[in-house]
C-alpha positions as CSV (number, residue, x, y, z in Angstrom):
1,M,90.4,97.6,98.9
2,E,93.6,98.6,97.2
3,N,93.9,101.1,94.4
4,F,96.0,100.2,91.3
5,S,98.0,102.3,88.9
6,I,97.1,101.3,85.3
7,E,99.4,101.6,82.4
8,L,98.8,100.6,78.7
9,T,101.0,99.1,76.1
10,N,100.9,100.6,72.6
11,R,98.9,97.5,71.5
12,A,96.3,98.2,74.2
13,E,96.0,101.9,73.1
14,K,95.5,100.8,69.5
15,A,92.9,98.3,70.5
16,L,90.9,101.0,72.4
17,K,91.1,103.4,69.4
18,K,89.9,100.6,67.2
19,L,87.0,99.9,69.6
20,N,86.2,103.6,69.7
21,S,85.6,103.6,65.9
22,K,83.5,100.4,66.0
23,D,81.4,100.3,69.1
24,K,81.2,103.2,71.5
25,A,78.9,101.4,73.9
26,L,81.3,98.5,74.3
27,L,84.2,101.0,74.7
28,A,82.2,102.7,77.6
29,E,81.8,99.3,79.2
30,V,85.5,98.6,78.9
31,Y,86.4,101.9,80.5
32,M,83.9,101.2,83.3
33,K,85.5,97.8,84.0
34,L,89.0,99.4,83.9
35,A,87.8,102.0,86.4
36,L,86.6,99.2,88.7
37,L,90.0,97.5,88.3
38,E,91.8,100.7,89.1
39,K,89.8,101.2,92.3
40,G,90.4,97.6,93.3
41,T,86.7,96.7,93.1
42,L,87.2,93.2,91.8
43,E,83.8,91.9,92.8
44,G,82.2,93.6,89.8
45,L,84.6,92.0,87.4
46,D,84.7,88.7,85.6
47,I,88.5,88.0,85.9
48,R,90.1,84.7,84.9
49,P,93.8,83.7,84.8
50,I,95.2,82.6,81.4
51,V,96.2,79.0,82.1
52,R,99.2,78.0,80.0
53,K,102.4,75.9,80.4
54,D,105.0,78.0,78.8
55,G,104.0,81.6,79.6
56,L,106.6,84.1,80.8
57,Y,104.0,86.3,82.6
58,A,100.9,85.6,84.6
59,I,98.4,87.3,82.3
60,Q,94.8,87.6,83.3
61,E,91.7,88.5,81.4
62,I,88.6,90.6,82.2
63,R,85.6,89.1,80.4
64,I,83.1,91.6,79.1
65,R,79.7,90.8,77.4
66,N,77.8,93.7,76.0
67,P,76.2,91.9,73.9
68,R,79.4,90.8,72.1
69,S,82.2,89.1,74.0
70,Y,85.3,91.2,74.6
71,R,88.5,90.5,76.5
72,V,90.9,92.8,78.2
73,F,94.2,91.2,78.9
74,Y,96.4,92.5,81.7
75,W,99.4,91.7,83.9
76,R,99.9,92.8,87.4
77,I,103.4,94.4,87.2
78,S,104.2,94.7,90.8
79,K,102.3,93.6,93.9
80,S,104.3,96.1,96.1
81,D,103.6,99.1,93.8
82,N,100.0,97.9,92.8
83,K,100.7,98.5,89.1
84,I,98.8,96.9,86.3
85,L,99.7,96.8,82.6
86,I,96.9,96.5,80.2
87,V,98.4,94.5,77.3
88,D,95.6,94.2,74.8
89,G,91.9,94.1,74.2
90,Q,90.2,91.8,71.7
91,E,86.7,90.8,70.6
92,K,86.3,87.2,71.3
93,K,85.2,85.5,68.0
94,K,86.4,81.9,68.7
95,R,86.1,79.5,71.5
96,R,89.8,79.9,72.4
97,F,92.6,82.3,71.7
98,P,95.5,80.5,70.1
99,S,98.6,79.9,72.3
100,K,100.7,82.0,69.8
101,Y,98.5,85.0,70.7
102,F,99.6,84.8,74.3
103,K,103.2,84.4,73.3
104,M,102.8,87.6,71.4
105,L,101.4,89.3,74.5
106,D,104.4,88.1,76.5
107,H,106.5,89.8,73.8
108,C,104.5,93.0,74.2
109,I,105.2,93.1,77.9
110,K,108.9,92.5,77.3
111,E,108.9,95.3,74.7
112,Y,107.1,97.6,77.1
113,Y,109.9,97.3,79.6
114,Q,112.7,97.6,77.1
115,G,111.1,100.9,76.1
116,K,111.2,102.3,79.6
């Protein structure tokens, strides 16, 4: 089991703050799942890759149901350094997120690195 270093984009930080004001129980579940991810305990997580043709980055999602559906989107920055960037978190209200949403996540990742 490998440990990961987790970093958050500004968008992810805002999503967690918003969730804190709306649903503390769901926020606790999100933090529990992120702790499992950080420890490398992937067996306890429902992780799916985001399948798309024109994506710049291999974004994945952690699916959370408590009782509402929530998604945490992340990108593994570097396999050699075991770094993960949490890009965003969103309540799932529709069957699918639109492709323009994932293009916006690509842009957030690009912005994150330009700011470093």
